[in-house]
N, C-alpha and C positions, 0 to 999 in steps of 0.2 A: 504494500500500500504506500510505503514511504517513497518508493522509487517510481511509482506510477504517476506520470505527469498529467494524466487526465482526471485522477481522483479528486483533485482540488476543485473541479467544476461540478461535482455531483451534488444535486439538490437533495437534501435529506430533511425529513420532517423533525421538528423540535417538539411540537405539540400536535400529535396526530388527531385528526377529526374524521368522523364517519363520512364517507362519500355521499354527495347529494346529486342525484341524476347522473351517476357514473362519473362525477367530477370531484377531484380531490381538493378540499379546501383546508388542508392541514397548514399549520404555521411552520414554515421551513427556515433553513439557514439563509436562503435568499431573501425571504420576507424580513428576517431580522436585520440583515445587512442593509436592505433598502430603508428600513426605518432608522437605522443608525446613520445612514447617509443623510437622510432628511433632517435628522436631529442635529447632526454636526453642522450642516450647511446653514440651517436656520439659526442655530445657537450662535454660530460665529457672527452672523450679521447682526443679531440682536445684541450680543455682547459688545461688538465693535461700535455700535451706535448708541449704547446706553448713556454714555457721557460725551456726546459730541461737543467738540470745541473748535474754535477758529484755527488753532494750531493743533493738527491731529496727531495722535499717538500712532504707534506702529500698526495696531489692529485697525484703527479707524482709517489710516492711510491705505492699507491693503483693501479694505472694503470700498473706499472711495475710488481707488484705481480700478477695481473690478467693475464698479458701477459705471465709471466714465468710459472704460473700454467697450463695454457692451452697448452703451448709449451711442458711442461713435460708430460701432459696427452697424447698428440698426439704421442710424441716420444716413450713413454713407451708402447703404444698400437700398433703403426704401424711402428716404426722406423723413422729415419730421412726423409725417402722418403715421409712420411705422412705430412710433413710440407707444402707441396704444397696446402693442404686443410686447412691450418691455418686460412685464411680469413673467410672461411665458418664456421668452428668450433667456432672461436672467436665471430663471428657475432651472431650465434645461442645462445651461452652462454650469451652474453651481452643483446640480445633482451629478452630472457626468464627471466633472473635475474631482469632486469629493469622493465619489464611488471609485474612480480610478486610483486615487491616492490611497484610499483605505485598502484597496486590493494589493498594494505594494507592501503592506505589512505582512510579515511572515505568518503563515497559517490563517490569514484572513480570506474571506470569500469575495471574489470579484464579480459583482452583479452585472457589470457591463460586458463580461465575457459570456453572458447568457443571451442567446439570440432572441428569446422571448421578451427580454427586457428592452433591448435596443430596438426590436421591432415595434414594441408598444410605444416607445418614444417617437419613432419615425412615423408611425400611423397617426399619432396625436398631431404631429406637424402637418401631415398630409390632409387629415380631416379638417384642421383649422384653416389651412390655405384654401381647400376646395369649398368649404361651407361659407367662409367669409367672401371668397371671390364671387360665388353665386348670389349670396345675399346682397352684396354691394352693387354688382354689375349686371346681375341677371344673365341672360343669354349672351350678353356682350363679353362675358368672361371667356367664352369659347374662342374669342379672337386670339387667345394665347396659343392656339394650335395652328394659327395661320399667321406666320411672321409678317410684320409690316413691310410693304414694298415688294413682296414676293409675287411674281407673275402668276396669274390665275391658272394657267395651264399646268403649273407644277403642283397645284393643290392636291390632286389625287395621290401624288407620291409623298409630298411633305407632310400633309395632315396625319396620315396613319403613323408616320415615323414620330411625329410630335406627340401623338396620343400614347403610343407605346412608351416613349421616353417619359412622359408625365406619370403614367401609372407604374413605371419601374422605379420611380424615385424612392418610395419606401424601402425597396429592396436594397438599392445601393446605399441609401442613407443609414440603414441599420447594419448591413453586413460589413461595411467599412469599419465601424467602431468595434463590432463584435470580433471580426477577424484579427484586427491588430492587437487587441487585448488578449485574445485567446492564444495567438501565435507567440506573442512576447512572453506570456507566463509559462507556456509549455517549454519554450526554448530555455528560459531561465531555470525551470525545474530540471530539465535534462542535464544542463551543465552543473548545477548544484549536486545532482545525483552522482555525476562523475567524480566530483570532489570527495563526497562521502565514501564512495566505493573504493577509489584509489587510495584514500587515506588509511583504509583498513588492510592494506597489503604490505605494511611495513615501511621502513625508511625510504626505499626506492619509490614506493607508491606515493608517499608524502611529497617527494620531489616532483613526481609526475603530475600530482594534483595541482601544482602551481599554475599550469597552463589553463585547465578548465576554471580554476578559481579566478584567474585574471579575466577570462571571458565572462564569468558570472558577474563580476564587479562591473565590467563594461556594459553588459546587457542590462543590469540594474539601473545604471545611469541613463541608458537609452530608454528604458521603460518609463522612468520618471519623466523624461522629456516628452515621450509619446503620450503619456497620460494627459499632459497639459495640451499638447498639440491636437489630440483627438477631440478633446472638449471644445477647443477653438474651432476646429474644422466642422464639427457637427453643428455648432452654433452659427457659423458663417453660412453654411448651406441652408439652415433654417431661415436666416435673413434673406437669402437670395430667393427662396421659395415664397416667402411672404411678399416679396416685391412683386411676384407674379400675380398674387391676389389683389394687391393694391393698384398695380399698373399693368394689367394684362396685355396691353397693346404694345408694350416696350420690348 
């Protein structure tokens, strides 16, 4: 079990509950870590802003930088009108970033390495974009599938491509985050396993373990970087998709 790189992603019940209509509603380790993620993200923002001052402290400065960066990202992608989606975008960024960072703690569970979690987040964005676009623009929202200035005779070719591309967004949006976190943690687990196995072979094994240990340290640093980058990428794509709902003809 210790050397199995996949075991860290197994969803296990903590408080088993009887199934309802063949569906399992047990409270699992994934549920616990999602609640922990929300508690940490919300707790940090509440704690950072509890004593707001003109000259910010370290935590207030981090919170303000996060707020400003997300605000800049939204405005640059969608204009000021997109700020109505700030709570959604900021919540997604905070959840993914904190979940990724918690997953870097040894023996912790990485919820963003579960496709069901990333798919739920991606479908939330997809549903928000689609419903808001239809609510605001009505049938004019479908101009999104006919790029502005495109010759009419190309419509039979371009429109199906645009439709397929649009409905494929939740797949690419979710799989990107899931695959990066899954692959990174598996690779880190494999090299860490090499270190443990080689160290048990005596002095020569300890020397040989230096190579995978160096790789494990390097991968850990890369994983920390990717944890932040993937949160940023997911949020940036969310802003780009929201722009389609606000300005479908662009």
